[in-house]
C-alpha positions in Angstrom: -34.7 203.6 -138.9 -37.6 204.6 -141.5 -34.8 208.1 -142.2 -32.0 205.0 -142.8 -33.8 202.7 -145.0 -36.0 205.0 -146.8 -35.0 206.4 -150.6 -32.8 209.1 -150.6 -34.8 212.5 -149.9 -35.3 216.1 -148.9 -35.8 215.0 -144.9 -33.6 212.2 -145.0 -30.6 213.6 -146.5 -31.2 217.1 -144.0 -30.7 214.8 -140.8 -28.3 211.9 -142.5 -25.3 213.0 -139.8 -27.5 212.1 -137.3 -29.3 209.0 -138.7 -26.6 208.0 -138.9 -24.5 208.2 -135.8 -27.8 207.0 -133.7 -27.6 203.9 -136.4 -24.4 202.9 -136.8 -22.8 200.3 -135.4 -25.4 198.6 -133.6 -28.4 198.8 -136.3 -26.1 199.2 -140.0 -27.1 197.4 -142.9 -25.7 195.9 -145.7 -26.0 193.7 -148.3 -23.4 190.6 -146.8 -26.0 188.2 -145.8 -26.4 187.8 -149.7 -22.9 188.7 -151.0 -20.6 187.6 -148.0 -17.4 189.5 -148.2 -15.1 187.0 -146.7 -12.4 187.1 -143.9 -9.0 187.0 -144.8 -7.6 187.2 -141.5 -8.4 185.3 -138.2 -8.4 187.7 -135.5 -7.4 186.8 -131.9 -8.9 189.7 -129.7 -8.1 189.5 -126.8 -8.5 192.4 -123.1 -6.8 192.7 -119.4 -7.5 195.0 -117.2 -6.1 196.9 -114.3 -7.0 198.4 -111.1 -6.2 199.8 -108.5 -5.3 197.8 -105.0 -6.1 198.7 -101.6 -2.5 199.9 -101.1 -2.5 201.5 -104.0 -0.7 200.2 -106.5 -1.9 199.1 -109.8 -3.0 195.3 -110.7 -2.9 194.1 -114.3 -4.9 190.8 -115.0 -3.8 188.7 -117.7 -5.4 188.3 -121.5 -8.6 187.0 -121.2 -9.8 185.5 -124.6 -12.6 187.4 -125.1 -12.7 185.7 -129.0 -12.6 182.0 -127.9 -15.8 183.3 -125.5 -17.5 184.0 -128.6 -16.6 180.9 -130.6 -17.9 178.5 -127.3 -21.1 180.9 -127.4 -22.4 179.9 -131.4 -20.4 175.8 -131.5 -22.9 173.4 -130.9 -25.7 176.2 -131.0 -28.1 175.5 -133.8 -29.6 178.7 -134.2 -26.1 181.1 -133.2 -27.5 184.4 -132.7 -25.8 187.0 -135.4 -25.1 188.8 -132.5 -22.8 186.6 -130.7 -21.3 185.4 -134.2 -20.2 189.3 -135.1 -20.6 191.5 -132.3 -16.6 192.6 -131.5 -15.6 190.9 -135.3 -17.8 193.7 -136.3 -16.9 196.5 -134.3 -12.8 195.7 -134.8 -13.9 196.1 -138.5 -15.1 199.6 -138.2 -12.5 200.6 -135.4 -9.5 199.5 -138.5 -11.5 201.7 -140.8 -11.3 204.6 -139.0 -8.5 204.9 -137.4 -4.9 204.7 -138.5 -1.6 202.2 -136.7 -1.1 205.0 -134.7 -4.6 204.2 -132.9 -6.6 207.8 -133.3 -9.4 208.8 -134.0 -9.4 210.2 -137.4 -13.3 211.6 -136.7 -16.7 211.6 -134.6 -17.9 208.2 -136.0 -14.1 206.8 -135.1 -14.2 208.1 -131.6 -17.5 206.4 -131.3 -16.4 203.0 -132.9 -13.3 203.3 -129.7 -16.0 203.9 -127.8 -18.0 201.4 -129.2 -15.2 198.7 -128.9 -14.1 199.3 -125.9 -18.1 199.0 -124.1 -18.5 195.5 -125.7 -14.7 194.1 -124.5 -15.4 196.0 -120.8 -19.1 194.0 -120.8 -17.6 190.8 -121.3 -14.2 191.0 -118.8 -17.0 192.7 -116.5 -19.2 189.1 -117.0 -16.3 186.7 -116.6 -14.3 188.3 -113.7 -15.4 189.4 -110.6 -14.0 192.5 -109.0 -14.1 195.8 -110.4 -11.7 197.9 -112.8 -10.7 201.2 -113.9 -9.1 200.5 -117.7 -9.2 197.5 -120.1 -6.4 197.1 -122.7 -7.0 194.8 -126.0 -4.2 193.0 -128.3 -5.2 191.7 -131.3 -3.5 188.7 -133.5 -3.8 188.7 -136.8 -3.2 185.5 -138.8 -3.8 185.4 -142.4 -6.2 182.4 -143.9 -4.0 180.7 -147.3 -7.0 180.9 -150.1 -8.5 178.2 -151.5 -6.4 176.1 -153.3 -3.4 177.9 -152.4 -0.1 175.4 -152.1 -0.3 174.4 -148.0 3.3 173.0 -147.9 3.8 171.0 -144.9 5.6 171.9 -142.2 8.7 170.1 -140.6 7.8 169.9 -136.8 10.3 172.9 -135.9 8.9 174.7 -138.2 8.3 177.8 -137.1 4.4 178.6 -136.3 2.1 180.4 -139.2 3.3 184.6 -139.1 1.2 186.3 -137.4 1.0 190.6 -136.7 -0.2 191.8 -133.0 -1.5 194.9 -132.6 -2.1 196.5 -128.7 -4.0 199.3 -128.0 -4.1 201.8 -125.2 -6.0 201.5 -121.9 -8.7 202.6 -122.2 -10.6 204.4 -119.0 -13.7 202.4 -118.2 -16.1 203.1 -115.3 -16.3 200.3 -112.4 -17.0 197.1 -113.4 -16.9 198.2 -117.3 -19.7 200.2 -117.2 -20.1 203.7 -119.3 
């Protein structure tokens, strides 16, 4: 951590790749606490799991809303943890930055972010789901947030809901109960 936060020097420059690989994404530091970059999109991140039944058939669960679990951990909590509020969201934002729309990693960092997101999702599903599973898939539904002052017209009752974009990630293999 010292090399990461220290002013640039010969040692931190020589080992910057190793330091960044260890520090990011878990301990990354930035100025968002003082100058936050507000989200312009609400995202609902859900997961479903797949396991093989004793008869050899694949069993797929319904979607488990991971975002709702995060929201309930924060709601009515006087001192919600930074982790409860941001871990899943920041992991997704990092995934978006490191993967193309085809969900292919473009670098070693992208592979690490993918593993990080997969492990967060698998751990959270394992905490809510009894039994083992071998694979996990994520679905992210993004809905635009109107800017302050943006005209919001009342919708007729029969109008279509707000436009949203749904992205499905590929199935990822995980060790039993989502640990890797």
